[in-house]
N, C-alpha and C positions, 0 to 999 in steps of 0.2 A: 504493500500500500504506500509506504513511504517512498519507495523507488519510483512508483508510478507518479506520485505527486511531484517529485523532483523533476522527472522527465517532462511533466506538463508545465512546470514552472520555467524550465529551460526553453521549451518550445514557445511559450508565450513571450518570454524575454527575446528570443531570436526574432519572432515576428514583429514585435514592437520596435526593436532596433533596426530591422530591415526597412520598415515603413519610414522611420525617422531618417534613415540614410537616403532613401529615395527622395524625400522632401528636400533634404539638404542639397542633393545633387541638382534637382530642378531649380531651386532658388539660386544656386551658384551659376548655372547656365544663364538664367535671366540676368544675373548681375554682370556676367562677362559680356553678354550681348549689348546691354544697355549702358554700361560704364566704359568710357573710352580711355582709361588710364593704361591699359595693356597694349603693348605693341602687337603688330600683326602676327609675328611668330608665336608669342606667348598666348594670344587669344586662340590661335588655331589649335595649339597643342592642348591647352586646358579645356577647350570644348570637347576634344576627343577623349581626354582623361575622364571627364564627367559623363559623357555618353557611354563609354565603356563601363564605367562604374555602375550606371543605371542597369545595363544588361547583366553585369556581374551580380549585383544585389538582387535585381529582379529575378534572375535565375534561381538564386537561393530561396527567395520568398515563395516563388511559384512551386519549387520542389517541396517545400514544407507544407504548403496548402494542398498539394495534390498527393501527398504521401499516403499510400495505402488505399487510394480510391480506385476501384476496379472499373474496367471498360477500356476499349481501345482508344477512345478520345483522351481519357486521362493518362493512358500509357504513353501516347504520343507527346502529351504535355510534359510528363515527367522526364522523358528522354530529352526533349528540347530544353527544359529548364536546367537539367544537369549539364548538358552540352554547353549552354551559354555560360554557366557558372565556371566551368573548367577552362573554356576557351578564353574568356575575357579576363580571368585572373592573370594569365600569361600576357594578354594583350596590354594590360596596364603597365606591366614591367617593360614590355617592348617599347611602348610609346614613351615611357620615361627615358629610355636609352636614346631614342631618336631626338627627344627634346634636348637632352644634354649635348648631343652631337651637333644639333642645330645652333646651340649657343657657343660651344667651344670650337667648332669646325665649320663655319658657314660656307667656306669654299669647297667643302667635301673632299679634302685631301686625305683624311684618315679612313682608309678603306677597311682595314682589319677589324676595328670595332663594329662597323656596320655589317660586315660579313658574319662575324661571330654571333652577334645578337640575332640576326636574321636566321642563321642556322639553328640556334637554340630555340627560337620561336617555332621554326619549322619542325624541329624534333618533337616539341610539345604537341603541335597540331597533328602530326602523324600518330603519335601514341594515343591521343584522344580518339582519333577515328578508328584505330585498331581496336580500342577498348569497346567500341559500340558493338562489336561482333564477338569479342573474346572475353569481356569482363576483366581485362587486364588492370584497369585503374579502379573501376567500380562496377557494380552489378545492379540490375533492376529485376526483382523477382516477379513471379506471376501475379502477386498482389500489388504490384507497382510500388514496392518498398525499396528504397535505396540502401545499399551497403557497400562498404569499401572492398575493393578487390585485393587479391593477394599481393599485388605489386603496386599498391596505392602510392607508395613513396615516389614512384616514377612520375606521378602527376606534379610533384613539387620540383622535379629536376630542372625542367626548362626555365620556369620563372626564377629559380634560385641561381642558375648559371647566368641568366641575363642580369640579375641584380648584382651578382659578384663582378661581372664584367663592367657594369656601370661604376661600381665602387673603385675598381682599379683605374678606370678612366678618370674618375673624380680626383684620385690621388695624383695620377701622373700629370693631368692637365689643370691642376688646382689654380695655377696662376692665371688661367683664362676666365675664371669665374670670379665674381665679386664675393665679398665676405658673406653677404646674406644669401647669395645663391649657393655657396658651399654649405652653409648651415641647412638650408632648405633641402638640398639633395641628400645630405646626411640623414635627415629625418625620413625622407622618402625611400631611402635604401635600407637603413638599419632597422627601422621598425617592422617592415614586412619580412625582412630576413629573420628577425627574431621570431615572428609569428610562424613563418614556414618551418623553422627549426622545431618549434613546440607543437605544431599541428598534429603530427602523427601520434602524439601521446595524449591528445585531448579529444573528448567527445564534443565539446563546445567549439563551434567553428569561429576562430578568432581572426582568420586571415582577412575577412571582409572589413572588420572593424579596424584592423591595423592598416590596411591599404587606404581607407577613407581618412583616418587620422593623419597618416603621412601625406596624403594628397592635400588635405585642407591646410596643413602646416606649410607645405611647399607653396601653395597658392597664396596664403597670407603673406609669407616672406617675399614672394615674387611681386605681389601687388604693392607691398610697401616699398620695395626697391624701385619699382617702375614709377610709382607715384612721386617718389623723391627725385628720380631722374627727370620726370615730366616737368616738375617745378624748377629744377635746375636749368633745363633747356629753355624754359620760359624766361628765366633771369638772363641767360646767355643771349637769347633773342633780343631782349630789351637792350642789353649792352651792345650787341651788334648794330642795332639801330642808331645808338649814340655814336659808335665808331663810324658808321656809315655817314651820318650827318657831319661829323667832324672832318672826315676825309673829303667830303664834297665842298665844305666851306674853305676854299683855298684863296687866301688873300692876294697872292701874287697874280693868279689868273683874273680875279675880280678887278684888281687895280689896273692891270694891263689892258683888260677889255674896256674898262671905263675910260682910261686914258686915250685909247685908240678912238673910241666913240667921240670923246671930247674934241680931238683933233679933227675928226671928220665933220663935225658940226659946222666948221667954218669953210673947209675946203670942198666937201662933197656932202651936202645935207641929205640928199636922197639915200646915199649909201649909209650915212649915219642913222637914218630912220629905219632902214632894214636891219642894221646891226642892233639897234635898240630892241626891235621885235625878236631877233634871235636870242638876245641876252635875256629878255623877259621869259621867253619860252624855256630856255635852259634852266633858269632859276625855278620856274613853276614845276617843271618835271622833277627836279631834285627834291623840292619840298614834298611833292605828292608821293615820291618813292619812300619817304620816311614813314608815311602814314599807312602804307599797305604793303603786304608781302605777296599779293596775288600776282601771278604771271601776267605779262602783257604781250600783245602781238609784236612780232619782230619789227614790223614797219614802224610802230610807235617808238621803240627803242632806237631804231635807225634814224628817225626824224630828230630825236633828241641829240644823237651823235652828230648829225649834220648841222644842227644849231651850234654845237660846240666847234666843229670844224670851220664853219663860216666865220666865226669870231677869230679863230687862229689864222685863217687865210688872210684876214685883214691885217694881221700883224706881220706875218712872214711872207706873204705874197707868193711868188713863184718858187721860193725855197721849200715850200711844202706842197707836195703833189699827192692827190688822193685818187685811188683807183678802186672802182666797185666791180666785183665779179660775183653777182648774185644769181645763183641757179634756182633758189627757192626762197620763199618768204612766208609760206603758210604754216607757221608754227609759233609757239609762244615761248617766252623765257622770262626769268626774273628781271625786274627793272634794275637799271644801273649795273648792267653786266658788260655791255658792249662799250659804252662811252668811256668808262675808266680804263679799259684796255687800249682804246685808241689814244687816250690822253697819255698813258705810259709810253706808247709807241712814239708820240711826238716829243714829250718832255725828256724821257730817259733813253730814247733811242736816237732819233734824228737830230735833236738839238744838242746831243752830246758828241757829235762828230766834229771834226775840225772845220768843215765847210758849213755845218748847220743846215745842210740841204738833204732832202731824201724823199722817199715815197712810202706812203702808208696804203696797204691793200686790205680791203675788207671782202671776205669771201663767205659764201654759204654753200653747203653741199648736203644732199639728201642721201643717206646710206640706208641699208636694209632695215636696221632697227633703231637708228638715231639720226639726228641732224647735227651738222658741224658748222660752227661759226668761227672763222679764224681772222685774226688781225696780225698782219705781217708788216715789218718795217725793215729797211736796209740800213739801219743806224748802227750805233756803237756795239750793241750786243753785250753779253756778259757771260760769265762762267756759272751755269746753274748749280754746280757743286759747291761754289763758294758760299759761306755762311751769310755774308752781307754783300749781295750783288746789286741791290737796289736801295734807293733812299727810303726814309721812313714812310713818306706818303705813299709811294708805290707799294711798299710791303703791306700797309694797312689796306690799300685798295684790293690787292690780290687775295688777302685773307678774307675780306668781306665777300668778294666774288665767289670764292670757293665755298664759303659757308652758306651763302644764299642759294647757290646752285644745288648743293647737297640737301639743304633743308626744305627748299620750296619744290623742286622738281626731281630730286635724285640725280642731278647732273654732276659734271666734273669739269675741271680746267686743267689743260696740259700746256706746259711751257717748254719750248725748244729754242735754244739760243747758243751762240758762241761769240767770243770777243772778235769784233770787226766783221761779223757775218750777219748781224741783224738778229731779230727775234720774231718768233711766231707763237702767238697765244691762241689756243683752240678751245672753244667751249663745246662740250659734248652733251647733247640734249636727248634723253630717251624719248622715243616716239610714243610710248605708253602714256606719257603725261604731257607731251608737247601740245596736244590738241585739247587740253582741258580748258574750261571756260575762262578766258582772260579777264583781268580786272580792267578798270576804266583807264588806267595809266595816268 
């Protein structure tokens, strides 16, 4: 009587815990979908974590509810429930391994861990399917009652090997993870490993609870780390705006332009009037760029660059030659990316030669998966390997351009130069985002 009462208490406890775990998983999925603090990789993997956990816990719950119920429908349900429970227990370990590799090895250079974890999961999958016909891991009797098979321990082999592989990976590649990520993965690996080691000696199924506790711990640590990273990036973005504004407020260019316009007011009023218009448009675009991070059409950025060049042509005349080689214009890019490169080509390239004369060439090209915008000059050039090859203003401008390209559209900047051979700066714009809705500019 006492044994039956204990068994009933354990069963009710299992059912209650399983229902609570399913509710937690559903709420976690809703939180992941609705809260945008996780990056794309984390959101992808944590969704799979919780979906697999739902099948894992759901299989265990269904197996308990259908236990001992006769009939072919219930028998099919018992088989499906136990199959899900055994399959997704290993799937959770396998997804954890893939998530670790996605963080530590985004370029997919480490093949051995990927191969080993896939082989271990495949081994578990094969054993599970063999067991459906042989009772290797577990058996379902004629009354639809589950019992462990003679070689039940083999059901723990695949998940255990995957978790051990992840543990070795965490130790070897620990420098590639943040402190919080290391703590989170330690919980995710060690708690289930302890449960798997104890499971063969227990009647109460602790693996589900261990996996969920480990998963929730990892999720909380990961969410905390990414929230902190999100706010840090926000602060950096604000600082970049300040740096951008300061890099664009250049007293020498402003004074020289105003001095040129002042001289033209007496000698050539019509040209002075056009120069005032170019100057006003140049300043307006600079101020607007500080207010918005949205990409703009290439034509808008080119117009801004042409306003700048028109003012420089008034100063340098035939010493400054401009060539346009535009194969395509139907794409977008972050504001203030082309004009600063042209400015560097003029100020730090052509004007640094002995003659002070030269040509700036602006090109656009359409590739299979990206667009290229290049600014070339035949000026002084520099050694890219040198630590200080440009002035402070040029350095800030290049830093801002790289940051805005990476942050706004996932683009990049490539610089090729040599002393006395000129410089070519190339902007690479992925096509996947180059057609996104541009801002007003």
